[in-house]
N, C-alpha and C positions, 0 to 999 in steps of 0.2 A: 871581028865584025859584030858579034853578038854583044860584046861589051859596049861598043859605040851605040848600038840600038838601045841597050838598057839605059845608058846615060841620057840619050835623047828622050826616052820615055819618062825618066825621072824629071828631067827638065820641064817637059810638057805638063806633067802632073803638078809640079811646083807652080808653074805659070797659071794653071787652071785654079789652084787653090788661092793664089794671089788675086786673080780676077774675081773669084767668088767672095773673098773677104771685102774687096772694094765694093762689090755690088751690095753686100749686106750693109756696109756703112752708108752707102748712098740711100738704100731703102729706109734705114733708120732715120736719117736726116729728113727724107721726104715724108715719112709718117709724122714726124714732129711738126713739120711745116703744115701738113694737111690738118692736123689737130688744131693748130692755131687758126687757120683759115675757117675751119668748121665752127669753132667757137665764135669767131668774129661774125660770121654769117648768121648764126642763130641769135646772137646778141643784138645785131643791128637791123635785122629784117623787120621786126614789128615797128620800129621807129621809121623806117623807110616807107613802109606801107601807109602808116598814118600821115606822114609828111606828103606823100603823093596824093592821098585823098584830099587833104586840106589845101594842097597847093594848086589844085585844079580850079577852073573858073566855074564853080558850082556854089549854090547858096547853102550855107550852113544853117541847120534848123534853129539854133539858139542865137544866131547873130542878128544884129539890127539892120 
């Protein structure tokens, strides 16, 4: 009986290690994607703000 319990405990430990490694891989991929999105957001935010300001129906000081 104790042998069966030990086998089950080892199987559960292996299962937990497998799940942990999968989560680490997922987190690594997620961090990579978040770095890309952060870079894109920082890069394009000024252009979007300028475009929004000039795209509104307002008079531009130096336009005719």
